[in-house]
N, C-alpha and C positions, 0 to 999 in steps of 0.2 A: 545877295537880293532876290527876291522875288520879283519878277518881273511881269507884267499885267498879261494874262493869256499866252505867256511862254509855255509851250508844249513840254510835258512831263510826264513820267510815272510815278506811280506810286504800288508797292507791294504791302499787299496785307493777306492774312493768313484765315480768312473769313469760312473756309472749310472746316476748320477746327472746331466744331459745333460739337456740345453746348460749350462754349465758353465760359473760363474759370479764371479767378483771381490767382490761381496756383499756377504759372506758366514754366514748364520743367526747363533744365538746360538744353534739352533735345529738341526743344520748339526754338530756341535761339540758335543753335546748331544748323537748323534745316533752314531756318530763313535766311540766317549770314551767306549761305551756301546759295539759295536762290538769288538773293540779291546781288552777292558778286557776280553769278551770270547774267543777270541781268544790265547789270554797271558793262560788262563786258561786252556787250551787246550794244550798249546806248552808251558810249562814251561822253558824250557832251550832251545829252539831256538831263536837267535836273530831275532827280530820283529820290525819293521819299519810302519811307516804310513806316507800317503802322503794324503792332504784336497785339492782338486780343486776347483776353480784355485785361486793356489797361496796364500792358507791361510794358510802361512807360523807358524806363530804366536799360530794360533788357535790349528795346528798338533803338537805344542811343548805342547800347556797345553793336549792335548788329549794324546800324548806321557808320559807325567809325572804322570797323572791323571790314565793310564791303565798301566803302566807298561812297555812301550814300549821302545826298544834300540837307534833307529835313527828315522830320517823324511828324507823327500825327498821334497828337495826345489827349487822351481822355481825363476828367478829372482834374484839371488842373488847377482851378480855386472854385472854393464852395465844395459843399456835399450835393450825392442827388443820387438817388433810386434806380439802379440798371437792372437791367433782367437780371444780373448775376448775384445783384447784391446791394449792399450800402458802399459807396464808394467815395471817398473821402480826397480832399484838396493835397495835390502833391508839389506844386511849384517849388518848395523851400528845397524840400528832398533832390528833386529831380535837379535844378539848375545847379547845385552844389555837387553832385554826381556828374552832371555834365562837364564841369569845371575838373573835376578829380580826375576825367579818364583823358580829359585834353582833348575834349570834343567840341571845343565854343563853336567852332566853324558849323556846326550842324543844326540848322534852324528848329526851332519847336513851334510847331503852329497845333493850336488847341481847340477843342470842340467847347461851346459856349450854349448851355441849355441841352445839351445832347441829346439825339435823337434814344429811341429806344429808352425813355427813362421817364421818371415820375420827377417832379422838381416841386413838390409841394413842400419840401424842407426848406425851400427857398422862394416862396409865391410872391413874398413881398419883397425880392430884390428882382428889380426889371432886368431885361435882357440887356439894356444900357448900362445899368450900375455893374453888371457881369463884366463885361465886355472893359468897362474902364478898370474895373479891380484885376482882370487879367492883363491889362495893358500894365498896372504899375507892377505888376510881379513880374515882370519882362517877359511876357509872351511874346514872339515872334510875329505872330499871324493869328487870326481868329478865324475859326470856322464856325457858319451859321447854317442849322440845318432842319428838316422838315420832322415829323413825329419818327418817320422810319425809313429804314434804307429804299429809294426810291421813292420817298414822298417829297414833294416838292416843298420847300422854301418858301418863305413867305417873303415875298421883295418890300413891303413894309419894314420888316425885320432888319434887313441889307441897309437898307438908308437910314433907320435908327442907328445901327450900331455903327455904321461909317461916319456918321453925324459926332460920336460920342469918342471915338478913339482919334489917333494919327498913327496906327500901325494898319498892315495889308487885311482886309477882311475877304476869304472865300465862301464860296458857297459849298456845301458839302454834301448834299442829295437834292435829287429831282430835278436835274436839269436836262431837258430836252431838246430838240429839234424844233418843237412847237413853242416852246415857252422861254427859251435863251434871251429874246432881247428884255426880258424883266431883268436880266443879269448882270449888265452889260458893266456896271458901273464897279463890280467886286472886280477883285484884284486877282482870283484866281477862282477856277472852276474844277472841282473833283467829279468826276462822269463815271460813276461803275455800270449800273444796272441798264442804263438807256443804250449802253454799244456791247449789250448782252442779245442772245437771242431770244425774240419774244419779251425785252425788257425785263427781265429777271435774272437776278444777282448771279446766281448759280450757272446758268446755262453757259455756253462758251462764245467766246466774242463774235461777233458780227461786224464783218469788215466793211461790208457794205454801207452798216449803219454809220460806221466811222465815218468815213469818205463822204457820208451826206452832210453828217452834222457838220464839219471841218469844211465844206464847201459851203456853207451857210455863215459857221464864221469868216471866211476869208469875205465872202461878200461883206458882211455886216460891218468888218473892219474897215472897208475901202468906204 
């Protein structure tokens, strides 16, 4: 189970742009190799994987093969228009696939009202209703984001979603040294861009930025 603010790592293939709904076997093979290597370096940390775009079944297979603990899934409930095109809900097929391959121990954390997407198709469905639908469809945890990678999530949405469900709620974008106080009620924080040089997701990791942020987290915990 997810433990609040327990350190962990998530592996994503974000450099495989432009993203496609047709993810070939070479991507799964490469990600399984990378994830297994990360598990070898970090034998005790919670580890997760996301394969873009919306390759949720492939991510489950990679997680099972490489010993990962969770995946991040897009398009779990409802439909939306993503950068790559129309993305439909996958909860039923995804959970049945998880059972078929014996990966029920791998948790599925699901984006709701996901970044880089238009939600005009479901504009009459609130984020709270979306959250409750994902919980009803057996999501292990929900992810709230801003409009884009690195964009700050709305703290009000964190509160609204957290009040609406009984499963963990994570923040999936935009957390920084300067605003982390607004997200302390989240079950977890997914941080990428802020840990990179210049705050850009495609750049190299900035170890000093990571140390500075984690030092603040330790202070806030106390």
